[in-house]
N, C-alpha and C positions, 0 to 999 in steps of 0.2 A: 636533577631527578625528573623534572617535567619532560625535558628533551629525551631522556632515557625512556620514559614511558611511551613517547611517540615512536621511538626507533624500534623498540622491542617487537611490536606486532609486525613491523616491516621486515625485520630480520627473521622472525619466525615464518612469515609467509615466503620469504626468499629461500629459506631452508627447505620448506615443504616443496617448493617448485624444483629445487635442485635434486631432492630425493626422487621426486616424480620423474624428472628428466633422466636421471641415472638409471632408475628402475626400468624405464621403457627401453633405453638404449641397451642395457646389459641383458635384459630378458628377450629382446628381439620381438616384443609384442607388435602385431600388425597394426597399421594406422587405423584401420576400420574398427578395431577393438578398443584401443587406447592410444590416442596420439600423444606425443610428447608436448610439453608446454611450449617449446620453441615452434613446433608445427602449428599449434593452436594460435599462437601470437601472430605468426605469419599469415594464417588464414583470416584472422580477425582484421589485420591491416588490409588484406586484399579485399575483404568484403566491404570495407569502408571506401577503399580507393575506387572500386568499380561501381559504387553506388548502391549495391545490394542491401547493405545494412541500413543506410539512411532511408531508402525507399520503404522498407518494412518498419523502421523505427517510428517514423512520423505518424502513421495511423494509430499505432499503439499509444503514443504520447497523447494524441488527441482524445482517444477513448478514456485514458486515465484521468486527464484533466476534466473532461465533461462529466464522467461518471463519479469521479472522486469528489469534485466540488458539489455536484448535485446531491450525492449521498451524504456528504458531510453536512451540508446545509439542512437537509431534511432530518438527519439524525440529531443535529444540534437543536432544532426546533422541537422535535418530538421529545428529546431528553429533557429539555427545559419544561415542557408542558407536564410531563410525568413527574419531574422532580418537584414542581410547585403544587401539583394537585394530588393529594392522597387518594381520592376516589378514582381518578383516571389511572393512577399507578396500580391500584389493586385490580382494576379491570384489565388493563393492557399488559401488565408484566408477564403473566403466563404465556400469552401469545408472543410476546417479544422474545422470551427465552426459547420457545418452540421454534420460532423463525430463525433465531441465531444458530440453533443446533441442526438445522436442515442443511445438508451439504449443497454447496452451490453447483456441484457437478450434476446433482439430481435435478435442479431447476433449470440448468443451462439449456438442455434440449427443448424444454417447454418454451423458454423465452425466445429461442431461435425460431421455433414454430410460430409464435405470436408475432414477432417483430421482423422475421426474415433473417437471412444470413449477413445482412449489411451491418453498418456501424451501430444502428439503433439497439440491436440485441446486445452488443458488447458494452455499450453505455449502460443499458439496463442491468446487466450483470455486475458491472462496477458499482452502480448505484446501490444495489441490494447488498453487496458484500461489504460496503463501507457504512451503510446506514445504521446497521444494528450495533456494531461495536461503538460507533460514535454516540448513538442514542443511549446505550447503557452507561458509558463513561460519563456522559453529561448528566444523566439521571442521578447517578450516585453522587457526583460532585455537587450538584445543586441541592439535592435532598439533605446532604450532610453538612450544610453550611453551619458554622459556629453559631450556636443559639445566642451567645452573647452579642454577636453582631446584629442579629435579628431583633433582640430586645433593645439594643441601642437605637436602631432605626425606628422602632415603634415608639420609643421614648421621645424621639425627635419629631414625631408626627409624620414620618415618611409614608408615602403611598406604596402600594404593592409594586408599581412600576419603578419608583425611586429606590425601593429596597432591592429590587432585582438588579438595577443598573449600578447602584452605588456599593452594594454589599455582596449580594449573592454571586454575580458573575465574576468580579475580581477575586473573590475567595475560591471560586470553582475553576479558575483559569488553568491551574496546573493539571487538574483532573481532566478537563476538557481537552487540553493539548495532548495528554497521555493517550486519550482515545483517538485523537487525530493522527498521532504517530502510527498507531496500529492500523487505522483506516487507510492511511496513505500507502503503506506497504501492501495491504490487502487489495487496494485498487489495481496494483500491478498484477497481482494474481488473477483478479477478475478479468482483466483485459486479455491475459494470455489464455485463460480457460475459454473465454468467448471465441477467441481466434482459433483455438483447437477444434471447436465445434463447427466451424465453417467460416468462410471468407476467402478473399483473394489476396489480402495484404495484411501485414502485421508480423511481429516477432513470433507469435504463436504459430502462424502459418509457415514462417521460415523454419521453425523447429520441425514441423511436420514434413516439409520438403527435404530438409537435411537428413532426417532419419528414414525417409521413404524413398521417393523417386530419385533424389540426387545421391543418396547413400554416401553422404559427405560428413563423416564423424568429426573431423576438425571444425567444419562449419557449425555443426551442432554444439560443440563445446564453446565456440566463439559466440554463438547466439545466447547460450546460457550465461556467459560472462556479461554480455550486454544487458540481459534481463536483470542480473544481479546489480549491475551499476545503476540501472534505472530505479530499482528498489531503494538503493542507497540515496539516490538523488531525491526521490519522493520523501523519504524519511528526513533527509537533511533540510528540505524546503520547509517542513513543518517546524523543525528545530529553529530555523532562522526566523520564521514567523512568530514563534513563541518568544524569542529574544527581543524582537522588535516590539511586540505587544508589551513586554515587561518594561521596556524603556518608555513607551508612551504612557503607561500607567504611572510610572514614577514622575 
């Protein structure tokens, strides 16, 4: 049953690719409008073999790592502060919600204006887009710690720090990592958005080139696939970190 559960998505994906391939071949759709999967796969391999994909992938990965880790750390710290302090939570929560609802595309041009078209603006966008979901998830997880655990810590004479480390954080771990999974995929979005707004390298830049001056639709599809794979890798890295933390706690 388990192996069947793993095979079914692969079979479904293969069936979709087959239908796509046949539809393009039978309809005679031009390559610039809708390339067949086989053409996209060939272009994907070519982009890797000639170094184009790697040259643009590395800057994007660097921006995701820098902005994602910085935004995650700041969001974790802010969420813990707001989760522990009711007064701080009442003051900051409306602003946190307002900031979270502001589209990053609206802030992107302003950040590029402040930081320039280089990597700093992309890192800033990644930081902002990951900070708020991480902060909100941490806030909720820390705030909603089981009262029985808090009373147990109080009965044992635990300090606020001991209560945080021994009870609150372990209890909030799943909620914090849920926020981290969301933040990790958003970091990819932030990097691509930043590269769309300006820059000379990155997968977002390659998307602009493929749909613009190069007019290379198969390359555009290949880059979109690479971006999707990058998002899966970012999500998977958080899942691995969560499993490792679970083993350490046990």
